[in-house]
C-alpha positions in Angstrom: -1.1 -20.8 -3.0 -0.1 -17.8 -5.1 -0.5 -14.3 -3.0 -0.6 -10.5 -4.3 0.7 -8.5 -1.0 0.7 -5.6 -2.3 -2.5 -4.0 -4.5 -4.1 -0.8 -5.3 -7.4 -2.7 -5.9 -9.9 -1.1 -3.2 -11.8 2.0 -5.2 -12.0 5.9 -4.9 -9.4 5.7 -1.8 -6.1 6.5 -3.1 -4.4 6.6 -6.8 -5.7 2.9 -7.4 -8.9 1.4 -8.5 -11.4 4.7 -10.1 -14.9 2.5 -9.6 -15.9 -0.8 -8.3 -16.2 -2.4 -11.8 -12.8 -1.3 -12.5 -12.0 -3.4 -8.7 -13.9 -6.3 -10.5 -12.3 -6.5 -13.4 -9.1 -6.6 -11.5 -10.2 -9.1 -9.5 -11.4 -11.0 -12.4 -7.5 -10.8 -14.0 -5.8 -11.4 -11.2 -8.0 -15.1 -10.8 -7.5 -16.1 -14.5 -3.9 -15.8 -13.7 -4.2 -18.1 -10.8 -4.2 -15.3 -8.1 -5.4 -16.7 -4.7 -5.7 -13.7 -2.6 -4.5 -10.5 -2.9 -4.3 -8.1 -0.2 -5.1 -4.6 -0.4 -3.0 -1.8 0.4 -4.2 1.6 -0.4 -1.2 4.4 -0.1 -1.8 5.9 3.7 -0.3 9.1 4.6 -1.6 10.1 7.5 -4.2 14.1 7.1 -3.5 13.3 3.6 -5.4 11.4 1.1 -8.4 8.7 2.7 -9.1 8.0 5.9 -8.7 4.8 8.2 -13.3 4.6 8.3 -13.6 5.1 4.3 -10.9 2.6 3.2 -12.0 0.2 5.9 -15.7 1.1 4.0 -14.0 0.4 0.7 -12.7 -2.9 1.5 -16.4 -3.7 3.1 -18.6 -2.8 -0.1 -15.0 -4.3 -2.1 -15.7 -7.9 -0.3 -19.0 -8.1 -0.7 -19.3 -7.4 -4.1 -16.6 -10.2 -5.0 -18.5 -12.8 -3.0 -22.0 -11.9 -4.9 -20.2 -12.2 -7.7 -18.7 -15.5 -7.4 -14.8 -14.3 -8.2 -12.8 -16.4 -6.0 -10.0 -14.5 -5.5 -9.8 -13.6 -1.0 -9.2 -9.8 -0.6 -7.2 -9.1 2.6 -6.9 -5.6 4.7 -3.6 -4.0 5.0 -2.0 -0.6 3.5 1.4 0.5 2.1 2.3 3.5 4.7 4.1 6.3 3.8 7.5 6.3 6.0 7.7 9.5 8.3 9.0 10.2 11.2 6.1 9.4 13.2 5.7 5.8 11.9 6.3 3.6 14.5 4.6 5.2 17.3 1.7 5.4 14.8 2.6 1.5 14.3 2.8 0.7 18.9 -0.7 2.6 18.7 -2.6 0.6 16.4 -3.7 3.9 13.7 -2.4 2.0 10.9 -1.9 -1.3 9.4 -0.1 -4.4 9.4 -1.1 -6.8 7.3 -4.0 -9.4 8.8 -3.3 -10.3 12.3 0.4 -9.7 12.5 3.3 -7.4 13.1 4.6 -7.6 9.4 3.7 -4.0 7.7 4.4 -2.9 4.5 6.1 0.3 4.2 7.6 2.7 1.1 9.5 5.6 0.5 9.7 8.9 -1.3 11.8 7.6 -4.2 14.8 10.3 -3.7 14.9 9.4 -0.1 18.7 10.2 1.5 20.6 6.9 2.3 20.9 8.1 6.0 16.6 7.8 7.0 16.7 4.6 6.1 18.1 2.8 8.8 17.3 4.1 11.5 13.5 4.5 11.0 13.6 0.9 9.9 14.9 0.1 13.5 12.6 2.0 15.5 10.2 0.3 13.6 11.8 -3.3 14.3 12.6 -2.4 18.1 8.5 -1.7 18.4 8.1 -5.1 17.5 7.1 -4.4 13.6 8.5 -6.1 11.0 9.0 -3.5 8.2 8.0 -5.1 4.0 10.5 -2.6 1.9 8.1 -1.9 -1.1 9.4 -1.5 -4.5 13.5 -1.1 -3.4 14.7 -1.0 -6.8 13.4 2.4 -7.4 14.4 4.1 -4.6 17.6 6.5 -5.6 19.5 5.5 -2.5 19.1 1.9 -2.9 20.2 2.0 -7.0 23.6 4.1 -5.8 24.3 0.9 -3.7 22.5 -2.0 -3.6 23.9 -3.9 -1.1 21.5 -2.0 1.1 18.8 -4.6 1.0 22.2 -7.6 1.9 21.1 -5.2 4.9 18.3 -5.0 5.3 17.6 -9.0 4.1 20.3 -9.7 7.0 17.6 -8.2 9.8 15.1 -10.4 8.9 13.2 -7.4 7.4 11.6 -8.0 4.0 12.0 -7.5 0.8 9.6 -6.9 -1.9 9.7 -6.6 -5.7 7.6 -4.9 -8.3 6.7 -7.8 -10.3 6.5 -5.5 -13.7 10.2 -4.6 -12.1 11.8 -7.9 -13.2 9.9 -7.3 -15.9 11.5 -4.3 -17.6 8.6 -1.4 -17.6 9.7 0.1 -14.9 12.9 0.9 -17.2 16.8 -0.3 -17.0 18.4 1.0 -13.2 14.9 -0.6 -11.7 15.1 -4.0 -13.7 19.1 -4.5 -12.7 18.7 -3.5 -9.1 16.0 -6.3 -9.1 17.7 -8.9 -11.0 20.6 -8.5 -8.5 18.2 -8.8 -5.4 17.0 -12.3 -7.1 19.9 -13.5 -8.1 21.2 -12.9 -4.2 18.6 -14.5 -2.7 17.2 -11.3 -0.9 13.9 -11.5 -2.2 10.8 -12.2 -0.4 7.8 -11.2 -2.5 7.3 -10.4 -5.9 4.1 -8.6 -6.5 1.7 -6.2 -8.6 1.4 -2.6 -7.4 -1.2 -3.0 -9.9 -3.3 0.4 -9.9 -6.1 -0.5 -12.1 -7.4 -2.9 -14.8 -4.8 -1.2 -17.2 -1.9 -0.5 -15.0 0.2 -3.3 -13.4 -2.3 -5.8 -12.3 -2.6 -7.5 -16.2 1.2 -8.7 -16.3 0.9 -12.2 -14.5 1.5 -14.1 -17.1 3.6 -12.8 -18.9 6.3 -12.9 -15.9 4.5 -16.6 -15.7 6.2 -17.1 -18.7 9.7 -15.1 -18.4 10.4 -15.9 -14.6 11.2 -19.6 -14.2 13.8 -19.9 -16.8 15.6 -16.7 -15.1 14.7 -17.2 -11.5 13.9 -21.2 -11.0 10.2 -22.5 -9.9 12.1 -22.8 -5.9 12.6 -19.2 -5.8 9.5 -18.6 -7.2 7.4 -20.3 -5.4 9.1 -18.8 -2.0 8.1 -15.5 -3.1 5.0 -16.0 -4.3 3.5 -18.3 -2.1 5.7 -19.7 1.1 7.1 -16.2 2.1 3.8 -14.2 1.7 1.9 -16.9 3.9 4.7 -16.3 6.5 3.6 -12.8 7.0 0.2 -12.8 7.1 0.9 -15.9 9.5 3.1 -13.8 11.5 5.6 -16.2 10.8 9.5 -15.9 11.0 10.9 -15.2 7.0 
């Protein structure tokens, strides 16, 4: 079962799908490419953007529409949480969402975040019993400067999620070089779309299935698209 762990499919809550029509089209495109499960991960930063209640309502509405339209893609609820100093406490209090019934959570950093900030915050989250899945590290300036940061996080048991389009070169040479290095060293746990619309980062699964097997092997792709995502959603060690 191919699982997309990072997707902005919920309509009207962030810079992802603008409408229910867009969200449904995204699900149809994913189904045609063999995606069986999408975790909706809208951007979330406490005090800005959509509220938890608004995100919850969008999730319920889209789940209902997908069922009524008989679109065979299971929708799960999550979020892409912006890293802030208060994140460990928010996780502890249940004021931000992990992956469903899991201690794993998807976290993103400012693209220009200082290297020193990453480890301190991630370690505090882990000490509170939560395991970070680090969204698209190949896009962070600090990681591009020192890619072995990702090896350190991998050894700590943190999940590493690279964007599918980084591996296809659509985020530029620097992102491709980093993502490719991470894959070839076995540091990646998840490949996800980070889709934002039917036209943006959603429709390239077929391209990926053509290009990536010869580069990384079917076993590695199965791990990143099926085995590890299922472990995350089942709250099992990576």
